[in-house]
C-alpha positions, 0 to 999 in steps of 0.5 A: 725906518727914517721916521723912527730914526729922526724921532730918536735923533731929535729926541736925544738931542732935545733931551740933552739940551733940556738937561744941559748936556753937550756930551754923552758917554757910553760903553761900546761893547762890540754888540749891536745895541751899543753900536746903534746907540753910538751911531745915534748919538753921533748923528744927534750930537756929532761924533766929537761929543760922544765918548765911547769906552770899550771895557774888556775882560778875558771874555771879550773877543777880538771881533768885539774889539775890532768892531768897537774900534771901527765904529769909533773911527767911522763915526769920529767918536772919542774912543778909549779901551780899558782892561777891567780884568784886574778890577774883576779879579780883585773884586772876585777875590774880595767876595770869595773871602767875604762869602767864604766860598767861590764866586761863580755863575750869575754873581761873577757875570753880573759883577763885570757889568756892574764894574762897567756901570761904575766906571761909566758913572765915574767918567761922567763925574770926572769929565762931565757928560750924560751916560747912555744906557744901551738896552733895548725893549726886548731886554727890558721887558724880559729882564735880560740885563744887569741892574746897576750894570748895563742899566746904568745911565741917565737915558736909554735911547733905544729902550722902546725899540725891540731887538728885531727893530734894532737890527732893521734900523742898523741895516737901514742906517748903513744904507744911508752911509756906512757907519757900522761894520757888517760884522756887528749886524750879522754876529750872534748877540752876546753879553760876553760875560762867560765863555761861549755865552749867547743871548739865545742860550737864555731867550727864544730867538728874537723874532719869536720873542719879539712877536710874543712880547708885542702881543703880551705887552703892547696888545695886552693879549692873554697867554691863552689867546696867543697859545691857541693860535701861534705858539706853544703854551709853555713858551708863551707862559715862560715869556710872560713870567719873565715880564712879570718877574722883571718889573722891579728892574724896569721901575729902576731903569733910565727913561727911554725915548718916546717913539 
């Protein structure tokens, strides 16, 4: 883990230097991905050069707010909280008039993510700094992300790290020095875009998902090869379909740090 962390840390520092950025900006959601990205940025550039913005809605839990605040204190980040619920409500109202029907489901969920992306980019334009996208490799491969939303940014530092490795890195980094609240490591991952939403409502458990993704994407195994020994063919085929159908998203994502 130490070798991987140093690669990421040095990669982020060098990327910023090469592109003339001394500061970075990210959305701090209270989830593990943005939490780890924030700590990585603080380790790389110093916490004073990291702006973390919590953009809450009615679906944002008290726990998420507590986690975001604690991370900012532990790592010395510039921290801001913005209530974006009025923006979400205004845009939903506008769209309902335009569509002449109610806005619900994925349309309403993605609207929240895109408002957050818009605000991060505006913050960058106003104050300077490179916006970091906080997605991981598991999400990128399956398309479990919002184009022009949480994919917004000039660099995706952990974009080549599978979700299971994200958790391993978080635990390892905390042993080196307490920088992450334990709650962010043990809580069920959720985008908090709808009531009761958790990642595993849409995806297989991450330990299963990542194993299949590594075989399909990294080792170029066929669905038949994997199904014959490890997993149900329907599950493997579902994951493979997610990879294929989300290729258009990956073509538009920010670069991920090489590892």
